[in-house]
N, C-alpha and C positions, 0 to 999 in steps of 0.2 A: 335611266331609267328610273323614274320616283317607285318608291319599296312601300306597300301598304302591308298592316299589320295585319299577318293572316289569321283565322281563328285556329285554333289548338284543335291536335285529333281528340275523337273518343277518348274519354279516358280507362276505359278497359282498353285500349287500342295502345295509348300508352303505358300501360302497367305490363302490356303482354309483350310490349317492346324492353321493359328496364328490365323484366325476366330474362327477356332472351340472349341481352347484355351480358349480362350478369354472370349466366351458366358459363356463355360461349366465352367470355373476356375474361370476367373476374373470379372463376370459382374457384375455391378453397385461399383466393388471395398468395401473397409472394411478389417473386418476381416475375416481367414479364417476359419469358425468355423466348416465344415464340410467334413469327408471324402469322396470324390467320392464312394468309394467304402460302405458306409452307402447309398446314396443314392439309389445303384443299387440293393444291398439287400433288400431294402423296395418295390420298384417297383418287382424283380424276388420273393420275400418271399410271398409278397402280393397276387400275381395272382391269387396263390387256394383261398383265400378268397373272391378273388372280384370277380373271377367267379361265386362262390359258391353263390353270395350272388345276382349276375344276375340273376341264375337260380331262386331261391329264387323269385325275386321282381317280375320277370314276369310269374313265375310259368310255366316254362319249361323244362322240363324233357325226352324230344329229346335224340333218340340214339347220334346225334350230339354234342349238347349239354353237354353229358354225358362222351365222349368220349373227345371233346375240354378241358374241363377241368381237366381228366387225364394226358394228353397230356402234357399244358401248368403249369400247377399246378404242377405236376410232374418236368419239367423241371427246374421250381423255385427251387423245392429242392433241386436236382438235382443242381445248383449253386453253393446256400448256401453250399452243402457239398462241392464244389470243391475250394470254397473260403477259407472254417476253413479248407481243406488237403494241399493247392499249392494257396495258394492265388498271384494277377495278381498284381506287387509291381506300376501299373503303376496305379490301381485305390485307390493305397492309398495316394494318391497327398489329400493335404490339398485343400479346394476351396469357395468361398464366399458364401453366401449363395443366392445367386443372380444367382451366378453360378448354383449350386447344383438344383435350381427354372428353370432354365431354361435349363437345361441337363432331368430335369424330364421330363417338360409340351410337349419339342420336339423332344425329343428321346426317352425316356423311354416311356411316358405316351400317345405315339398314337401307343403302342402294345397293349394298354389294347382298341384300336376300334373294333380289330378283334371281339373276343367275345361279344362283343355290340353288333354288327352288325347280327353275327348266333344268339344271345340266346333272343334280344330285340320283336325281331318283328319288325322291322323297315323297313325292304327290301319287307315288306309286303307278304300276304297267297300265292301268285305265286310265292315266290323264291324256287328255289328247292331245295331242300336236297339230303344229299349226297348220292350215294348208297349205299351198301355193300362194295361191290368190292374199290370205291373212298375211303371209309373210313378204310378199309384195306392198301389200297398205303400211305395215309396221315400216317397211324401210322408206318409203316414202314419206311419210308422216315425220321420221326423225330427220332425213335430210332437210327438208322444207322446216323442221324444228330448230335444226342446229346452223341454217342459212339465215332465221330469224334473230336468232341470239347474236351471234356472231356481228352482223351489219347492226346490230340496233344497238350495240355495246360499243363497237366500232364510231359510228357518230355519235354517240356520248362522247365516249373520249375525246372526240374531237373538234365538236364544237362546243365541249365546255374550257377546251386546254385556250384556244383560240376566239371565241366569242363571248362563253357563258350564257347567262340568263334562260328564258324557258325555250325548249326545243318543240318547233311545229310544223319541222318540215321532215320530207323522208318516212323514217321509218316510224317516225312517230305523228305523222302526220293525222295517221286515222284511228289507233288509239295510244296510249300513253303509256301502256309500257310495254312493248313488245318483245324487250329482253326477254322479260317473264314468261310472256308466252311463248316462245321458245323455248325456254327451255322446259317448259310445261309440256308441250310435244312431245320433244326428245323422249320423254322420260313416261312420258304416258305410251310411247314407242315398245320401251322395255316391258313395261306393264302388262302392255298385249299379248307382247310374243309369250311370258308366262303362260298368262288366261288364269291365273288364281287370285281371290277376293285381297292376298294380304301384300303385295305388293301397291295395291289402290288402296289399303290402310293406312300404307306407308306414308304417299303420295298423299291423301287426304291434311296428314297431320302437317307436312312440310308445306303444303299449300297455304292451308289456311293459319298455323300456330306462324311461319316462318314469314314465308310470300306474302301473303294478303295484311301482314301487320307492317311489313316495308312498304308495300305498295299505298297504305294510307299513310302512314308517316311521309312518307316522300309527297303527296297531296297536300299534306299540308303546309309543308313547309314550301312548296310551288306556289300557294296560293299566295304570297306576298307579291306575287309580278299583276300588275294591273291587268294583262293579258291574260291572265289565270280561268275566270268565269265564262271566258266567250271560248276558248281553246276546251274548257271540260263540258261544257253545254254542246258542240259540235265530234268531240270523240267519246269513245268507250275506255272503260278501262280495260281488258283484255283483247277483244272485237270491236269490230267495226261499226257504229251507229249506221242502221242499214238508210234511213232518209238522207240523210249526209252524205253517203256512201250514191246513191242515184242520182243525188244532183249533182254531184261534183262531177 
């Protein structure tokens, strides 16, 4: 398949990507002793134990706390299974100790604020507990999000391993970044459980400052394929284009 010269991503997006890469991969320089995958897996896999310790420390065995433990804890285990079954090559990069530390403190670690707010009681006795219907909605949203993320990552891994090129079928038929959509859905479920603005502020920073930057840089790279304009025209960034969905 003949390639074309793709247009570069917007200068602001490129600048944000360079800043993100420096802070998470090269900060303070020195030897690259860590794989980013190790940093991510430590946080993801450790979430089950972290939330359980919060429940023990604050003696909180509420239904909401148990549901949060089941959701976020099981997601961490699903992530580890996904990593060992079909690892993302981008996480295999070596990073400096400073980069790994910053990635944990300012991207991965803040995810642990949600369970702390929910379980510690810091929000006060008048903070509303989620209703059964709200819990059910969060569980459903989380379950669908995990499936979408895992299925998309699996398809991307095996398609690129054995064929390569632009992926236009399966999970990618209607939306261009289903893996990001799935992860956004499952983390939204955690924020909804907490019912506080702070988790949403954290998610806004990660979704805009990291996810959106990564998606736009990926699209600038995919634009080298001749089929890209037509594929982009009939798909949505994160949600299907309604007219195409109705007519397909």
